[in-house]
C-alpha positions in Angstrom: -11.5 20.4 6.1 -7.7 20.5 6.3 -6.2 18.1 8.8 -2.6 18.1 10.1 -0.8 15.4 12.0 1.9 15.5 14.7 4.2 13.5 12.4 7.2 14.6 14.3 6.0 12.4 17.2 5.8 9.2 15.1 7.1 6.3 17.2 10.1 5.8 15.0 12.8 3.5 16.1 16.1 5.1 17.1 18.4 6.1 14.2 20.9 3.4 13.2 23.6 6.0 12.9 24.1 9.6 13.8 22.0 12.0 11.6 24.0 13.7 8.9 24.1 17.5 9.1 23.2 20.0 6.4 20.5 18.0 4.6 19.4 19.8 1.4 15.6 20.4 1.8 15.4 20.4 -1.9 16.8 16.9 -2.3 14.6 14.5 -4.2 12.6 11.8 -2.5 15.0 9.0 -3.6 18.0 10.8 -2.1 16.1 11.4 1.2 15.1 7.8 1.3 18.8 6.7 0.8 19.7 8.8 3.8 16.7 7.5 5.8 17.8 4.0 5.0 21.2 4.7 6.6 19.3 5.9 9.7 19.0 9.6 9.1 15.7 10.5 10.8 16.0 14.2 9.8 16.0 13.2 6.2 12.9 11.0 6.7 11.2 13.9 8.6 11.5 16.0 5.4 9.7 13.2 3.5 7.0 13.2 6.2 6.6 16.9 5.9 6.5 16.8 2.1 4.0 13.9 1.7 2.2 13.6 5.1 -0.9 15.6 4.2 -1.5 13.7 1.0 -1.1 10.4 2.8 -3.6 11.5 5.4 -6.1 12.8 2.8 -5.9 9.5 0.9 -6.5 7.5 4.0 -9.4 9.7 4.9 -11.1 9.3 1.5 -11.0 5.6 1.8 -11.9 5.3 5.4 -14.2 8.3 6.0 -13.1 8.5 9.6 -10.5 11.1 10.7 -9.2 9.2 13.7 -8.7 6.0 11.7 -7.2 7.9 8.8 -4.6 9.5 11.2 -3.7 6.1 12.6 -3.3 4.7 9.0 -1.1 7.6 7.9 1.1 7.3 11.0 1.4 3.5 10.5 2.2 4.0 6.8 5.1 6.3 7.6 6.3 4.0 10.4 6.4 1.1 8.0 8.2 3.3 5.4 10.8 4.3 8.0 11.3 0.6 9.0 11.6 -0.4 5.3 13.7 2.5 4.2 16.9 0.6 3.9 15.3 -1.8 1.3 13.6 0.9 -0.8 14.6 0.7 -4.4 13.9 3.9 -6.4 14.5 1.9 -9.6 11.4 -0.2 -9.0 8.9 2.5 -7.9 8.8 6.2 -7.1 8.6 7.0 -3.4 5.1 8.4 -3.7 3.8 5.4 -5.5 5.4 3.1 -2.9 3.9 5.2 0.0 0.5 5.4 -1.5 0.5 1.7 -1.9 1.2 1.3 1.8 -1.6 3.7 2.7 -4.1 2.1 0.4 -3.4 -1.4 1.6 -3.6 -0.4 5.3 -6.9 1.5 4.7 -8.5 -1.3 2.7 -7.5 -3.8 5.4 -9.3 -1.7 7.9 -12.5 -1.4 5.8 -12.5 -5.2 5.5 -12.4 -5.6 9.3 -15.4 -3.4 9.9 -18.6 -2.3 8.2 -18.1 0.3 5.5 -17.8 3.9 6.6 -18.9 6.9 4.6 -16.2 8.7 2.6 -15.4 12.2 3.8 -14.7 15.3 1.7 -16.8 14.5 -1.3 -15.9 17.6 -3.3 -13.5 15.6 -5.6 -16.3 13.4 -6.9 -19.4 15.6 -6.4 -19.8 16.0 -10.1 -20.8 12.3 -10.3 -24.0 13.1 -8.4 -25.0 16.0 -10.7 -22.9 16.5 -13.8 -25.2 19.2 -15.2 -24.2 22.9 -15.1 -25.9 25.6 -13.2 -26.1 26.6 -9.5 -28.3 24.7 -7.0 -30.1 25.8 -3.9 -28.1 25.1 -0.7 -30.7 22.6 0.5 -30.7 20.7 -2.8 -26.9 20.6 -2.8 -26.8 19.3 0.8 -29.3 16.6 -0.1 -27.2 15.5 -3.2 -24.1 15.3 -1.1 -25.8 13.2 1.5 -27.0 10.9 -1.2 -23.6 10.6 -2.7 -22.1 9.9 0.8 -24.5 7.1 1.2 -23.7 5.7 -2.2 -20.0 5.9 -1.6 -20.4 4.1 1.7 -21.6 1.0 -0.2 -18.7 0.8 -2.7 -16.2 -2.1 -2.3 -12.9 -0.9 -0.7 -10.8 -1.2 -3.9 -13.3 0.9 -5.8 -13.2 3.5 -3.1 -9.4 3.5 -3.4 -9.6 3.9 -7.2 -11.9 6.8 -6.9 -9.7 8.4 -4.2 -6.5 8.0 -6.3 -8.0 9.2 -9.5 -10.2 12.1 -8.3 -8.7 13.2 -5.0 -5.0 12.5 -5.5 -5.3 13.2 -9.3 -2.8 10.5 -10.2 -2.4 9.4 -13.8 -3.9 6.1 -14.8 -0.5 4.5 -14.8 0.3 5.9 -11.3 -3.0 4.8 -9.8 -2.7 1.4 -11.4 0.8 1.0 -9.9 -0.5 1.9 -6.4 -3.2 -0.7 -6.7 -0.9 -3.3 -8.4 -3.3 -3.7 -11.3 -3.1 -3.0 -15.0 -4.4 0.3 -16.4 -7.2 -1.6 -18.0 -8.1 -3.1 -14.7 -8.1 0.3 -13.1 -10.4 1.6 -15.7 -12.7 -1.3 -14.9 -12.7 -0.4 -11.2 -13.5 3.2 -11.9 -16.2 2.3 -14.4 -17.9 -0.1 -12.0 -17.7 2.5 -9.2 -19.3 5.1 -11.4 -22.0 2.7 -12.5 -22.8 1.7 -8.9 -22.9 5.3 -7.8 -25.2 6.4 -10.6 -27.5 3.4 -10.0 -27.7 4.2 -6.3 -28.3 7.8 -7.0 -31.3 7.0 -9.2 -29.6 7.5 -12.5 -28.6 11.1 -11.8 
């Protein structure tokens, strides 16, 4: 399911200076953030259009609830706008920085409520049945339901690691940077998540 958000209606504060005309839509993220930091909302809107869908999908993978994921994505971009003036491209790529905001907000939400099932399980479906060959529709649906139940019980940081590695397809270094852990620690999170999933799926 492809979701879209009315990011243009984000409750962003008023620009701190008049928007600059003729923004190059091909400008890189760092250049757009520099303009946004000076109060250029048009530049920031280009970033929202460029990365909004991925931010939403990441929140959805962790939370499993479309309405909550939309709120998290909007809040993440609002925070990014408010912090744009202090963004340092020498310390982190914009996408790493944004993903970190999304993950932290989503994990905070999961800690404030009971775990919710993760939506859109295609990215990790092979964990339920890694063997080749087609399955009957009923069997596939049953496997997906079992996987959803298993994912529901994962700790929030393991959900985030699975989402970053399998859905966002980040490298180990990038995913580790988002979670503020070492690559070895990320591998540990993914290993524990896979072990928990397989044990709850009866060793499949």
